[in-house]
C-alpha positions in Angstrom: 31.3 86.0 39.0 31.1 82.3 39.6 27.9 80.4 38.5 26.6 77.7 40.9 23.6 75.3 40.7 21.8 75.1 44.0 19.9 71.9 45.0 16.8 72.0 47.1 18.6 70.3 50.0 21.1 73.1 50.1 18.5 75.9 49.8 16.3 74.4 52.6 19.2 75.2 55.0 18.7 78.9 54.3 15.2 78.7 56.0 15.3 75.8 58.5 17.8 74.9 61.3 19.9 72.3 59.6 23.5 70.9 59.9 25.8 72.8 57.6 23.5 75.9 57.6 26.5 78.3 57.8 28.1 76.7 54.8 24.9 77.0 52.8 24.5 80.7 53.9 27.9 81.5 52.4 26.4 80.9 49.0 24.1 83.9 49.4 26.9 86.2 48.3 26.8 88.6 45.4 29.9 87.1 43.9 27.9 84.0 43.1 25.3 83.7 40.3 22.9 81.1 41.7 20.8 78.9 39.4 18.4 76.1 40.2 17.3 72.9 38.3 13.9 72.9 36.6 12.4 70.7 39.3 13.7 72.8 42.1 10.3 74.1 43.4 8.9 70.6 43.5 11.9 69.2 45.3 11.9 72.1 47.7 8.3 71.6 48.5 8.8 67.9 49.0 11.6 68.6 51.5 9.5 71.1 53.4 6.6 68.6 53.6 8.8 65.8 54.9 10.4 68.1 57.5 7.1 69.5 58.9 5.5 66.1 59.1 8.4 64.3 60.7 8.1 63.7 64.4 11.9 64.2 64.6 11.7 67.7 63.4 10.5 70.5 65.7 10.4 74.1 64.5 8.4 75.7 67.3 9.6 77.3 70.5 10.0 75.6 73.8 
């Protein structure tokens, strides 16, 4: 089993439509042991806040 450290900018791709989403989804494989840095939740929350308040980002339906 390979151990990987996942950054918030990679994990956000699992939940939001982002470039390189497919590559990020490949990490959700049982052959990988995923770990996150201590500040992961703060960083993840910061990315989400920036995305949902950005006028360039739209996550509703048309």
